[in-house]
C-alpha positions as CSV (number, residue, x, y, z in Angstrom):
1,M,-73.7,63.2,-23.3
2,K,-73.5,65.8,-20.5
3,I,-73.1,63.4,-17.7
4,A,-69.9,62.3,-19.4
5,G,-68.2,65.6,-18.4
6,C,-68.1,64.5,-14.5
7,V,-67.6,60.9,-14.8
8,T,-64.6,61.3,-16.8
9,C,-63.4,63.9,-14.2
10,L,-63.9,61.3,-11.4
11,M,-61.9,58.8,-13.7
12,G,-58.9,61.0,-13.5
13,I,-59.0,62.9,-16.7
14,D,-57.8,66.5,-16.2
15,I,-61.2,68.5,-17.1
16,Q,-63.0,71.0,-15.0
17,P,-66.5,70.2,-15.4
18,H,-69.2,73.1,-15.1
19,D,-71.7,70.9,-13.4
20,I,-73.1,67.7,-12.1
21,D,-76.2,66.2,-13.6
22,I,-78.4,63.9,-11.7
23,M,-80.7,61.5,-13.2
24,P,-83.2,60.2,-10.5
25,D,-86.6,58.4,-10.7
26,S,-88.5,61.6,-8.9
27,K,-87.6,65.1,-9.1
28,N,-89.4,65.3,-5.4
29,I,-86.2,63.5,-4.3
30,I,-84.0,65.9,-5.5
31,N,-86.0,68.8,-4.1
32,D,-86.3,67.8,-0.8
33,I,-82.5,66.6,-0.4
34,F,-80.9,69.5,-2.3
35,S,-83.5,72.2,-1.4
36,D,-80.7,74.1,0.4
37,Y,-78.6,74.1,-2.9
38,I,-80.7,74.0,-6.3
39,V,-79.6,76.7,-8.4
40,E,-82.2,76.1,-11.0
41,P,-85.5,74.3,-10.8
42,V,-85.6,70.7,-11.4
43,R,-87.4,69.8,-14.6
44,S,-88.1,66.9,-16.7
45,S,-86.0,66.0,-19.8
46,K,-88.7,63.9,-21.1
47,G,-86.2,61.1,-21.3
48,R,-83.8,63.3,-23.5
49,V,-80.7,63.8,-21.6
50,N,-79.5,66.6,-24.0
51,E,-82.7,68.7,-24.3
52,K,-81.9,72.5,-24.6
53,K,-83.2,75.1,-21.9
54,P,-86.0,77.0,-22.6
């Protein structure tokens, strides 16, 4: 699961995750809060966490 890298780091394991995956209920919340920091457009994973990027 992609989210595990960041969680593992926060638990004290010495790894360096390359990103932080956030799973909100609504993409509009993320767009509103992080609009100045978004690197890639917010997109739906359609329920699949490990979806390949197009």
